[in-house]
FIKERO-635051 format. One record per residue (C-alpha): residue number from 1; residue in three letters; x, y, z. Coordinates in nm, 4 decimals. Example, Ala and Ser with C-alpha at 12.3 -4.5 7.8 and 13.67 -1.06 7.14 Angstrom:
// FIKERO-635051
+-----+------+----------+----------+----------+
!  nr ! rest !     east !    north !       up !
+-----+------+----------+----------+----------+
!   1 !  ALA !   1.2300 !  -0.4500 !   0.7800 !
!   2 !  SER !   1.3670 !  -0.1060 !   0.7140 !
+-----+------+----------+----------+----------+
***
This chain:
// FIKERO-635051
+-----+------+----------+----------+----------+
!  nr ! rest !     east !    north !       up !
+-----+------+----------+----------+----------+
!   1 !  UNK !   7.1601 !  -9.1932 !   1.0126 !
!   2 !  UNK !   7.0382 !  -9.5552 !   1.0222 !
!   3 !  UNK !   7.3139 !  -9.6554 !   0.7824 !
!   4 !  UNK !   7.5828 !  -9.5269 !   1.0185 !
!   5 !  UNK !   7.4225 !  -9.6834 !   1.3244 !
!   6 !  UNK !   7.3935 ! -10.0205 !   1.1494 !
!   7 !  UNK !   7.7559 ! -10.0005 !   1.0369 !
!   8 !  UNK !   7.8753 !  -9.9902 !   1.3983 !
!   9 !  UNK !   7.7153 ! -10.3312 !   1.4598 !
!  10 !  UNK !   7.9255 ! -10.4967 !   1.1891 !
!  11 !  UNK !   8.2274 ! -10.6993 !   1.3040 !
!  12 !  UNK !   8.4722 ! -10.5008 !   1.0905 !
!  13 !  UNK !   8.3644 ! -10.1745 !   1.2540 !
!  14 !  UNK !   8.3811 ! -10.3285 !   1.6019 !
!  15 !  UNK !   8.7391 ! -10.4407 !   1.5371 !
!  16 !  UNK !   8.8314 ! -10.0895 !   1.4267 !
!  17 !  UNK !   8.6734 !  -9.9455 !   1.7417 !
!  18 !  UNK !   8.8712 ! -10.1786 !   1.9678 !
!  19 !  UNK !   9.1968 ! -10.1031 !   1.7852 !
!  20 !  UNK !   9.1436 !  -9.7279 !   1.8150 !
!  21 !  UNK !   9.0559 !  -9.7501 !   2.1837 !
!  22 !  UNK !   9.3749 !  -9.9450 !   2.2524 !
!  23 !  UNK !   9.5853 !  -9.7154 !   2.0347 !
!  24 !  UNK !   9.4706 !  -9.3959 !   2.2064 !
!  25 !  UNK !   9.4009 !  -9.5291 !   2.5557 !
!  26 !  UNK !   9.4326 !  -9.2597 !   2.8207 !
!  27 !  UNK !   9.4036 !  -8.9739 !   2.5695 !
!  28 !  UNK !   9.1093 !  -8.7677 !   2.4514 !
!  29 !  UNK !   9.0502 !  -8.8026 !   2.0782 !
!  30 !  UNK !   8.9681 !  -8.5016 !   1.8613 !
!  31 !  UNK !   8.8735 !  -8.5538 !   1.4986 !
!  32 !  UNK !   8.8648 !  -8.3534 !   1.1783 !
!  33 !  UNK !   8.7419 !  -8.5040 !   0.8503 !
!  34 !  UNK !   8.7586 !  -8.2729 !   0.5505 !
!  35 !  UNK !   8.8376 !  -8.2443 !   0.1847 !
!  36 !  UNK !   9.1750 !  -8.0773 !   0.1433 !
!  37 !  UNK !   9.0144 !  -7.7558 !   0.0242 !
!  38 !  UNK !   9.0658 !  -7.3878 !   0.1017 !
!  39 !  UNK !   8.7108 !  -7.3428 !   0.2320 !
!  40 !  UNK !   8.7435 !  -7.6206 !   0.4912 !
!  41 !  UNK !   8.9659 !  -7.4172 !   0.7233 !
!  42 !  UNK !   9.2159 !  -7.6954 !   0.7984 !
!  43 !  UNK !   9.5113 !  -7.4598 !   0.8696 !
!  44 !  UNK !   9.2908 !  -7.2531 !   1.1022 !
!  45 !  UNK !   9.1848 !  -7.5688 !   1.2861 !
!  46 !  UNK !   9.5412 !  -7.6896 !   1.3396 !
!  47 !  UNK !   9.6646 !  -7.3463 !   1.4479 !
!  48 !  UNK !   9.3810 !  -7.3259 !   1.7015 !
!  49 !  UNK !   9.4838 !  -7.6669 !   1.8367 !
!  50 !  UNK !   9.8409 !  -7.5396 !   1.8676 !
!  51 !  UNK !   9.7222 !  -7.2365 !   2.0622 !
!  52 !  UNK !   9.5219 !  -7.4633 !   2.2917 !
!  53 !  UNK !   9.8344 !  -7.6680 !   2.3688 !
!  54 !  UNK !  10.0351 !  -7.3483 !   2.4276 !
!  55 !  UNK !   9.7857 !  -7.2175 !   2.6800 !
!  56 !  UNK !   9.7099 !  -7.5559 !   2.8378 !
!  57 !  UNK !  10.0396 !  -7.7498 !   2.8535 !
!  58 !  UNK !   9.8874 !  -7.9993 !   3.0967 !
!  59 !  UNK !   9.6926 !  -8.1412 !   2.8002 !
!  60 !  UNK !   9.9958 !  -8.2079 !   2.5777 !
!  61 !  UNK !  10.0099 !  -8.5825 !   2.6497 !
!  62 !  UNK !   9.6375 !  -8.6193 !   2.7132 !
!  63 !  UNK !   9.4800 !  -8.5253 !   2.3801 !
!  64 !  UNK !   9.5375 !  -8.6138 !   2.0159 !
!  65 !  UNK !   9.3994 !  -8.4561 !   1.6995 !
!  66 !  UNK !   9.3283 !  -8.6958 !   1.4140 !
!  67 !  UNK !   9.2965 !  -8.5012 !   1.0891 !
!  68 !  UNK !   9.1741 !  -8.6815 !   0.7775 !
!  69 !  UNK !   9.2341 !  -8.4605 !   0.4728 !
!  70 !  UNK !   9.1082 !  -8.6179 !   0.1505 !
!  71 !  UNK !   9.3124 !  -8.4796 !  -0.1436 !
!  72 !  UNK !   9.1259 !  -8.2973 !  -0.4205 !
!  73 !  UNK !   9.2426 !  -8.1247 !  -0.7396 !
!  74 !  UNK !   9.6003 !  -8.2355 !  -0.6863 !
!  75 !  UNK !   9.7003 !  -8.0885 !  -1.0239 !
!  76 !  UNK !   9.5994 !  -7.7329 !  -0.9238 !
!  77 !  UNK !   9.8901 !  -7.5198 !  -0.7897 !
!  78 !  UNK !   9.6770 !  -7.3533 !  -0.5208 !
!  79 !  UNK !   9.5796 !  -7.6918 !  -0.3772 !
!  80 !  UNK !   9.9384 !  -7.8142 !  -0.3922 !
!  81 !  UNK !  10.0389 !  -7.5054 !  -0.1960 !
!  82 !  UNK !   9.7651 !  -7.5735 !   0.0618 !
!  83 !  UNK !   9.8881 !  -7.9316 !   0.1047 !
!  84 !  UNK !  10.2432 !  -7.8116 !   0.1667 !
!  85 !  UNK !  10.1186 !  -7.5489 !   0.4125 !
!  86 !  UNK !   9.9208 !  -7.8046 !   0.6150 !
!  87 !  UNK !  10.2127 !  -8.0491 !   0.6211 !
!  88 !  UNK !  10.4469 !  -7.7743 !   0.7378 !
!  89 !  UNK !  10.2161 !  -7.6681 !   1.0232 !
!  90 !  UNK !  10.1567 !  -8.0284 !   1.1346 !
!  91 !  UNK !  10.5296 !  -8.1038 !   1.1299 !
!  92 !  UNK !  10.6123 !  -7.7919 !   1.3277 !
!  93 !  UNK !  10.3502 !  -7.8617 !   1.5966 !
!  94 !  UNK !  10.4466 !  -8.2291 !   1.6278 !
!  95 !  UNK !  10.8115 !  -8.1309 !   1.6556 !
!  96 !  UNK !  10.7283 !  -7.8734 !   1.9195 !
!  97 !  UNK !  10.4894 !  -8.0731 !   2.1394 !
!  98 !  UNK !  10.5598 !  -8.4355 !   2.0437 !
!  99 !  UNK !  10.7662 !  -8.6938 !   2.2278 !
! 100 !  UNK !  10.9397 !  -9.0148 !   2.1263 !
! 101 !  UNK !  10.6284 !  -9.2104 !   2.2187 !
! 102 !  UNK !  10.3478 !  -8.9825 !   2.0987 !
! 103 !  UNK !  10.2666 !  -8.6834 !   1.8781 !
! 104 !  UNK !   9.9689 !  -8.4478 !   1.9249 !
! 105 !  UNK !   9.8537 !  -8.4574 !   1.5596 !
! 106 !  UNK !   9.7982 !  -8.7580 !   1.3344 !
! 107 !  UNK !   9.7445 !  -8.6367 !   0.9787 !
! 108 !  UNK !   9.6322 !  -8.8550 !   0.6864 !
! 109 !  UNK !   9.6232 !  -8.7395 !   0.3244 !
! 110 !  UNK !   9.3743 !  -9.0038 !   0.2162 !
! 111 !  UNK !   9.0202 !  -9.1221 !   0.2679 !
! 112 !  UNK !   8.9111 !  -9.4091 !   0.4930 !
! 113 !  UNK !   8.6778 !  -9.6946 !   0.4115 !
! 114 !  UNK !   8.3249 !  -9.6578 !   0.5441 !
! 115 !  UNK !   8.3515 !  -9.8907 !   0.8444 !
! 116 !  UNK !   8.6851 !  -9.7448 !   0.9551 !
! 117 !  UNK !   8.5363 !  -9.3949 !   0.9343 !
! 118 !  UNK !   8.2311 !  -9.4948 !   1.1400 !
! 119 !  UNK !   8.4590 !  -9.6493 !   1.4031 !
! 120 !  UNK !   8.6631 !  -9.3297 !   1.4142 !
! 121 !  UNK !   8.3472 !  -9.1242 !   1.4626 !
! 122 !  UNK !   8.2375 !  -9.3578 !   1.7432 !
! 123 !  UNK !   8.5567 !  -9.3266 !   1.9532 !
! 124 !  UNK !   8.5968 !  -8.9502 !   1.9071 !
! 125 !  UNK !   8.5453 !  -8.7248 !   2.2082 !
! 126 !  UNK !   8.5395 !  -8.3944 !   2.0172 !
! 127 !  UNK !   8.4711 !  -8.3393 !   1.6467 !
! 128 !  UNK !   8.6130 !  -8.0180 !   1.5065 !
! 129 !  UNK !   8.4524 !  -7.8612 !   1.1968 !
! 130 !  UNK !   8.6076 !  -7.5251 !   1.1061 !
! 131 !  UNK !   8.4760 !  -7.4589 !   0.7563 !
! 132 !  UNK !   8.5289 !  -7.1034 !   0.6369 !
! 133 !  UNK !   8.2245 !  -7.1443 !   0.4135 !
! 134 !  UNK !   8.0201 !  -7.4597 !   0.3687 !
! 135 !  UNK !   7.6841 !  -7.5379 !   0.2144 !
! 136 !  UNK !   7.5935 !  -7.8005 !   0.4739 !
! 137 !  UNK !   7.8865 !  -8.0157 !   0.5958 !
! 138 !  UNK !   7.7708 !  -8.3752 !   0.6219 !
! 139 !  UNK !   8.0594 !  -8.4736 !   0.8513 !
! 140 !  UNK !   7.8886 !  -8.3042 !   1.1456 !
! 141 !  UNK !   7.5713 !  -8.5096 !   1.0882 !
! 142 !  UNK !   7.7658 !  -8.8336 !   1.0413 !
! 143 !  UNK !   7.9578 !  -8.7739 !   1.3630 !
! 144 !  UNK !   7.6400 !  -8.7166 !   1.5648 !
! 145 !  UNK !   7.4786 !  -9.0283 !   1.4156 !
! 146 !  UNK !   7.7711 !  -9.2439 !   1.5359 !
! 147 !  UNK !   7.7779 !  -9.0973 !   1.8868 !
! 148 !  UNK !   7.4865 !  -9.2869 !   2.0383 !
! 149 !  UNK !   7.7088 !  -9.4318 !   2.3138 !
! 150 !  UNK !   7.9935 !  -9.1864 !   2.3707 !
! 151 !  UNK !   7.7930 !  -8.8634 !   2.3362 !
! 152 !  UNK !   8.0870 !  -8.6565 !   2.2196 !
! 153 !  UNK !   8.0976 !  -8.2807 !   2.1644 !
! 154 !  UNK !   8.0697 !  -8.1105 !   1.8259 !
! 155 !  UNK !   8.2616 !  -7.7861 !   1.7676 !
! 156 !  UNK !   8.1029 !  -7.6380 !   1.4570 !
! 157 !  UNK !   8.1820 !  -7.3390 !   1.2388 !
! 158 !  UNK !   7.9066 !  -7.0809 !   1.2338 !
! 159 !  UNK !   7.9709 !  -7.0515 !   0.8586 !
! 160 !  UNK !   7.8636 !  -7.4108 !   0.7889 !
! 161 !  UNK !   7.5055 !  -7.4740 !   0.6818 !
! 162 !  UNK !   7.4768 !  -7.7397 !   0.9530 !
! 163 !  UNK !   7.4982 !  -7.4627 !   1.2150 !
! 164 !  UNK !   7.1333 !  -7.3793 !   1.1444 !
! 165 !  UNK !   7.0150 !  -7.7241 !   1.2535 !
! 166 !  UNK !   7.2894 !  -7.8464 !   1.4900 !
! 167 !  UNK !   7.3889 !  -7.5118 !   1.6394 !
! 168 !  UNK !   7.1801 !  -7.5540 !   1.9547 !
! 169 !  UNK !   7.3686 !  -7.8688 !   2.0541 !
! 170 !  UNK !   7.7105 !  -7.7793 !   1.9154 !
! 171 !  UNK !   7.9675 !  -7.5231 !   2.0266 !
! 172 !  UNK !   7.9562 !  -7.2639 !   1.7497 !
! 173 !  UNK !   8.2806 !  -7.0863 !   1.6605 !
! 174 !  UNK !   8.4196 !  -6.8360 !   1.4149 !
! 175 !  UNK !   8.7048 !  -7.0342 !   1.2533 !
! 176 !  UNK !   8.8955 !  -6.7141 !   1.1770 !
! 177 !  UNK !   8.9163 !  -6.6428 !   1.5504 !
! 178 !  UNK !   9.1947 !  -6.8792 !   1.6580 !
! 179 !  UNK !   9.1640 !  -6.7803 !   2.0238 !
! 180 !  UNK !   8.7907 !  -6.8508 !   2.0288 !
! 181 !  UNK !   8.8398 !  -7.1942 !   1.8735 !
! 182 !  UNK !   9.1190 !  -7.2754 !   2.1218 !
! 183 !  UNK !   8.8949 !  -7.1768 !   2.4128 !
! 184 !  UNK !   8.6143 !  -7.3896 !   2.2677 !
! 185 !  UNK !   8.8463 !  -7.6902 !   2.2520 !
! 186 !  UNK !   8.9166 !  -7.6532 !   2.6235 !
! 187 !  UNK !   8.5460 !  -7.6119 !   2.6960 !
! 188 !  UNK !   8.4639 !  -7.9273 !   2.5003 !
! 189 !  UNK !   8.7350 !  -8.1360 !   2.6672 !
! 190 !  UNK !   8.6383 !  -8.0270 !   3.0181 !
! 191 !  UNK !   8.2606 !  -8.0233 !   2.9685 !
! 192 !  UNK !   8.0527 !  -8.1968 !   3.2334 !
! 193 !  UNK !   7.8798 !  -8.5191 !   3.1386 !
! 194 !  UNK !   7.5370 !  -8.3626 !   3.1981 !
! 195 !  UNK !   7.5998 !  -8.0765 !   2.9561 !
! 196 !  UNK !   7.7591 !  -8.3095 !   2.7024 !
! 197 !  UNK !   7.4609 !  -8.5437 !   2.7124 !
! 198 !  UNK !   7.2123 !  -8.2575 !   2.6866 !
! 199 !  UNK !   7.3857 !  -8.1150 !   2.3795 !
! 200 !  UNK !   7.4149 !  -8.4550 !   2.2178 !
! 201 !  UNK !   7.0503 !  -8.5407 !   2.2856 !
! 202 !  UNK !   6.9356 !  -8.2320 !   2.0956 !
! 203 !  UNK !   7.1520 !  -8.2989 !   1.7906 !
! 204 !  UNK !   7.0920 !  -8.6737 !   1.7898 !
! 205 !  UNK !   6.7156 !  -8.6186 !   1.7873 !
! 206 !  UNK !   6.7491 !  -8.3830 !   1.4916 !
! 207 !  UNK !   6.9737 !  -8.6151 !   1.2905 !
! 208 !  UNK !   6.7584 !  -8.9237 !   1.3486 !
! 209 !  UNK !   6.4279 !  -8.7538 !   1.2637 !
! 210 !  UNK !   6.5286 !  -8.5186 !   0.9813 !
! 211 !  UNK !   6.6243 !  -8.7925 !   0.7390 !
! 212 !  UNK !   6.6613 !  -8.7751 !   0.3609 !
! 213 !  UNK !   6.3193 !  -8.9395 !   0.3311 !
! 214 !  UNK !   6.1673 !  -8.6786 !   0.5610 !
! 215 !  UNK !   6.3314 !  -8.3991 !   0.3613 !
! 216 !  UNK !   6.2022 !  -8.5418 !   0.0324 !
! 217 !  UNK !   5.8463 !  -8.5736 !   0.1640 !
! 218 !  UNK !   5.8529 !  -8.2182 !   0.3011 !
! 219 !  UNK !   5.9922 !  -8.0852 !  -0.0260 !
! 220 !  UNK !   5.7242 !  -8.2580 !  -0.2339 !
! 221 !  UNK !   5.4482 !  -8.1329 !  -0.0003 !
! 222 !  UNK !   5.5717 !  -7.7743 !  -0.0210 !
! 223 !  UNK !   5.6075 !  -7.8063 !  -0.3979 !
! 224 !  UNK !   5.2476 !  -7.9272 !  -0.4250 !
! 225 !  UNK !   5.1323 !  -7.6385 !  -0.2036 !
! 226 !  UNK !   5.3171 !  -7.3932 !  -0.4266 !
! 227 !  UNK !   5.1533 !  -7.5350 !  -0.7380 !
! 228 !  UNK !   4.8108 !  -7.5182 !  -0.5744 !
! 229 !  UNK !   4.8650 !  -7.1557 !  -0.4707 !
! 230 !  UNK !   4.9834 !  -7.0668 !  -0.8205 !
! 231 !  UNK !   4.6708 !  -7.2207 !  -0.9718 !
! 232 !  UNK !   4.4532 !  -7.0225 !  -0.7315 !
! 233 !  UNK !   4.6296 !  -6.7016 !  -0.8317 !
! 234 !  UNK !   4.5960 !  -6.7727 !  -1.2025 !
! 235 !  UNK !   4.3404 !  -6.5466 !  -1.3590 !
! 236 !  UNK !   4.0593 !  -6.7570 !  -1.4943 !
! 237 !  UNK !   3.9076 !  -6.6628 !  -1.8292 !
! 238 !  UNK !   3.5545 !  -6.5340 !  -1.7590 !
! 239 !  UNK !   3.2683 !  -6.7108 !  -1.9346 !
! 240 !  UNK !   3.1263 !  -6.5598 !  -2.2520 !
! 241 !  UNK !   2.8565 !  -6.2989 !  -2.1999 !
! 242 !  UNK !   2.5148 !  -6.4347 !  -2.3023 !
! 243 !  UNK !   2.4734 !  -6.1503 !  -2.5488 !
! 244 !  UNK !   2.1202 !  -6.2355 !  -2.6625 !
! 245 !  UNK !   1.9891 !  -6.2382 !  -2.3045 !
! 246 !  UNK !   2.1841 !  -5.9231 !  -2.2151 !
! 247 !  UNK !   2.0472 !  -5.7307 !  -2.5148 !
! 248 !  UNK !   1.6927 !  -5.8407 !  -2.4389 !
! 249 !  UNK !   1.7155 !  -5.7294 !  -2.0758 !
! 250 !  UNK !   1.8838 !  -5.4039 !  -2.1789 !
! 251 !  UNK !   1.5998 !  -5.3150 !  -2.4157 !
! 252 !  UNK !   1.3355 !  -5.3977 !  -2.1544 !
! 253 !  UNK !   1.4948 !  -5.1882 !  -1.8773 !
! 254 !  UNK !   1.3929 !  -4.8255 !  -1.8140 !
! 255 !  UNK !   1.7031 !  -4.7103 !  -1.6237 !
! 256 !  UNK !   2.0459 !  -4.8341 !  -1.7236 !
! 257 !  UNK !   2.3894 !  -4.7803 !  -1.5714 !
! 258 !  UNK !   2.6911 !  -4.8713 !  -1.7839 !
! 259 !  UNK !   3.0355 !  -4.8624 !  -1.6179 !
! 260 !  UNK !   3.3036 !  -4.8881 !  -1.8837 !
! 261 !  UNK !   3.6754 !  -4.9296 !  -1.8386 !
! 262 !  UNK !   3.9046 !  -4.7051 !  -2.0404 !
! 263 !  UNK !   4.2521 !  -4.8533 !  -2.0614 !
! 264 !  UNK !   4.2501 !  -5.1482 !  -2.3047 !
! 265 !  UNK !   3.8683 !  -5.1356 !  -2.3218 !
! 266 !  UNK !   3.7893 !  -4.8168 !  -2.5139 !
! 267 !  UNK !   4.1419 !  -4.7293 !  -2.6252 !
! 268 !  UNK !   4.3630 !  -4.7903 !  -2.9237 !
! 269 !  UNK !   4.6660 !  -5.0143 !  -2.8590 !
! 270 !  UNK !   4.9840 !  -4.8174 !  -2.7773 !
! 271 !  UNK !   5.3297 !  -4.9686 !  -2.8286 !
! 272 !  UNK !   5.5877 !  -4.8367 !  -2.5794 !
! 273 !  UNK !   5.8510 !  -5.1136 !  -2.5681 !
! 274 !  UNK !   6.2133 !  -5.0035 !  -2.5623 !
! 275 !  UNK !   6.1344 !  -4.6533 !  -2.4341 !
! 276 !  UNK !   6.2287 !  -4.5142 !  -2.0959 !
! 277 !  UNK !   5.9311 !  -4.4335 !  -1.8773 !
! 278 !  UNK !   5.7202 !  -4.6518 !  -2.1043 !
! 279 !  UNK !   5.4238 !  -4.6773 !  -1.8661 !
! 280 !  UNK !   5.3895 !  -4.3006 !  -1.8242 !
! 281 !  UNK !   5.4244 !  -4.2404 !  -2.1980 !
! 282 !  UNK !   5.1696 !  -4.5098 !  -2.2693 !
! 283 !  UNK !   4.9179 !  -4.3487 !  -2.0343 !
! 284 !  UNK !   4.9699 !  -4.0059 !  -2.1905 !
! 285 !  UNK !   4.9095 !  -4.1498 !  -2.5383 !
! 286 !  UNK !   4.5880 !  -4.3366 !  -2.4546 !
! 287 !  UNK !   4.3233 !  -4.2445 !  -2.7096 !
! 288 !  UNK !   3.9592 !  -4.3394 !  -2.7464 !
! 289 !  UNK !   3.9326 !  -4.5777 !  -3.0390 !
! 290 !  UNK !   3.7754 !  -4.3949 !  -3.3380 !
! 291 !  UNK !   3.5385 !  -4.6829 !  -3.4141 !
! 292 !  UNK !   3.3855 !  -4.6525 !  -3.0658 !
! 293 !  UNK !   3.3017 !  -4.2824 !  -3.0771 !
! 294 !  UNK !   2.9718 !  -4.3335 !  -3.2612 !
! 295 !  UNK !   2.8361 !  -4.6148 !  -3.0392 !
! 296 !  UNK !   2.9485 !  -4.4304 !  -2.7250 !
! 297 !  UNK !   2.7761 !  -4.1092 !  -2.8372 !
! 298 !  UNK !   2.4534 !  -4.3004 !  -2.9044 !
! 299 !  UNK !   2.4616 !  -4.4491 !  -2.5542 !
! 300 !  UNK !   2.5286 !  -4.1108 !  -2.3947 !
! 301 !  UNK !   2.2367 !  -3.9462 !  -2.5812 !
! 302 !  UNK !   1.9938 !  -4.2124 !  -2.4577 !
! 303 !  UNK !   1.8022 !  -4.0482 !  -2.1695 !
! 304 !  UNK !   1.7461 !  -4.3869 !  -2.0029 !
! 305 !  UNK !   2.1189 !  -4.4651 !  -1.9910 !
! 306 !  UNK !   2.3890 !  -4.3269 !  -1.7611 !
! 307 !  UNK !   2.7463 !  -4.3979 !  -1.8730 !
! 308 !  UNK !   3.0483 !  -4.3860 !  -1.6405 !
! 309 !  UNK !   3.4058 !  -4.4266 !  -1.7668 !
! 310 !  UNK !   3.6202 !  -4.5620 !  -1.4825 !
! 311 !  UNK !   3.9980 !  -4.5496 !  -1.5201 !
! 312 !  UNK !   4.3240 !  -4.5414 !  -1.3297 !
! 313 !  UNK !   4.4426 !  -4.2641 !  -1.5603 !
! 314 !  UNK !   4.4911 !  -3.9015 !  -1.4666 !
! 315 !  UNK !   4.2030 !  -3.6539 !  -1.4904 !
! 316 !  UNK !   4.3626 !  -3.4707 !  -1.7830 !
! 317 !  UNK !   4.3699 !  -3.7901 !  -1.9908 !
! 318 !  UNK !   3.9967 !  -3.8462 !  -1.9411 !
! 319 !  UNK !   3.9179 !  -3.4782 !  -2.0045 !
! 320 !  UNK !   4.0996 !  -3.4909 !  -2.3364 !
! 321 !  UNK !   3.9205 !  -3.8030 !  -2.4577 !
! 322 !  UNK !   3.5642 !  -3.7599 !  -2.3280 !
! 323 !  UNK !   3.5002 !  -3.3869 !  -2.2993 !
! 324 !  UNK !   3.2555 !  -3.3958 !  -2.5931 !
! 325 !  UNK !   3.0370 !  -3.6744 !  -2.4485 !
! 326 !  UNK !   2.7497 !  -3.6515 !  -2.2007 !
! 327 !  UNK !   2.8716 !  -3.8958 !  -1.9358 !
! 328 !  UNK !   3.0468 !  -3.9296 !  -1.6000 !
! 329 !  UNK !   3.4233 !  -3.9643 !  -1.5543 !
! 330 !  UNK !   3.5947 !  -4.1433 !  -1.2633 !
! 331 !  UNK !   3.9711 !  -4.0788 !  -1.2675 !
! 332 !  UNK !   4.2514 !  -4.2406 !  -1.0651 !
! 333 !  UNK !   4.0408 !  -4.5450 !  -0.9785 !
! 334 !  UNK !   3.7492 !  -4.3374 !  -0.8556 !
! 335 !  UNK !   3.9456 !  -4.0886 !  -0.6452 !
! 336 !  UNK !   3.8096 !  -3.8034 !  -0.8593 !
! 337 !  UNK !   3.4621 !  -3.7852 !  -1.0120 !
! 338 !  UNK !   3.2746 !  -3.5447 !  -1.2390 !
! 339 !  UNK !   3.0063 !  -3.5212 !  -1.5075 !
! 340 !  UNK !   3.1549 !  -3.3876 !  -1.8307 !
! 341 !  UNK !   2.9467 !  -3.0718 !  -1.7933 !
! 342 !  UNK !   3.0573 !  -3.0164 !  -1.4319 !
! 343 !  UNK !   3.3671 !  -2.9743 !  -1.2125 !
! 344 !  UNK !   3.5909 !  -3.2433 !  -1.0687 !
! 345 !  UNK !   3.5100 !  -3.3448 !  -0.7134 !
! 346 !  UNK !   3.7135 !  -3.5675 !  -0.4825 !
! 347 !  UNK !   3.5836 !  -3.8717 !  -0.3010 !
! 348 !  UNK !   3.8437 !  -3.8287 !  -0.0227 !
! 349 !  UNK !   3.7381 !  -3.7060 !   0.3229 !
! 350 !  UNK !   3.7854 !  -3.3360 !   0.3876 !
! 351 !  UNK !   4.0913 !  -3.2122 !   0.5802 !
! 352 !  UNK !   4.2856 !  -3.5273 !   0.4933 !
! 353 !  UNK !   4.6595 !  -3.4767 !   0.5498 !
! 354 !  UNK !   4.8340 !  -3.5324 !   0.2152 !
! 355 !  UNK !   5.1803 !  -3.4042 !   0.3112 !
! 356 !  UNK !   5.3269 !  -3.7518 !   0.2584 !
! 357 !  UNK !   5.2526 !  -3.7491 !  -0.1156 !
! 358 !  UNK !   5.5496 !  -3.5309 !  -0.2125 !
! 359 !  UNK !   5.7938 !  -3.7492 !  -0.0191 !
! 360 !  UNK !   5.6687 !  -4.0601 !  -0.1994 !
! 361 !  UNK !   5.7027 !  -3.8957 !  -0.5384 !
+-----+------+----------+----------+----------+
***
């Protein structure tokens, strides 16, 4: 925004401003600056201006629309057709509402140099942005930045990204609704100075504070926060178990409780890639690793040791693998519990309503 404000202090820009004021003295100036592209909604904008003149004939000699349409992709047939369509509409409207001394629409198929564009922004009473779809639309920001003195009105498409930040100060429109845009043009041209200044103050504050530098700093800060959060979520590798100390304390203890995981701890690896329902199949095929049966049996036969196998697997999976051992089983993450020589018991409160389970399945 500083670049545009500084440009208006240059002599070349001041000359352009004076020339434009003399050229359009006594008339309100409306401005559109767009690439000549289908998504910019130039035909919709011009048709809405025509409807405004139809419904408000008293404005015919009092307002002018300056439309800058920068050509793009001139070798593409669709764009050539769009150019012809815009020229046809402009010619028809100027022939219908124009006079020997003035026409309602001035259309340019070229870009302007930077200082001339800033001067045009500065003298404009109403900027009209009717994008049918737009990522941001920088024209709306540039216009606001150059309006420190005049405090003009911005009519902005609700489909432009700028509507999220400038919508509170602009008049938002649906560019497909020609009647709505025409009514908004009248509202903008007849708006009281208090309302115009209030709207401009909101947008001007946003444009002058939310600079590219501010955006970059915010982006880097959020990126750093994301990295920090990712590092916090990263699973850290636990330190090695001091096996010598653990064995010594195990041998010295009189009562021992060993809680062992099942999946990926006591099981053989199961490959289920490329198969539908792989997770369920993998759980059904979980098997106690043969090399661990002997050590596990020795632990279970030790009267000073109580062994619990804790797993997220179903009860039937644990029954199949550990029925021959003297230990405790905790299935479904501890929801069900039993010694291998006893019956399954639930850890849930009694009379708990479980009707919702079937609907979830």
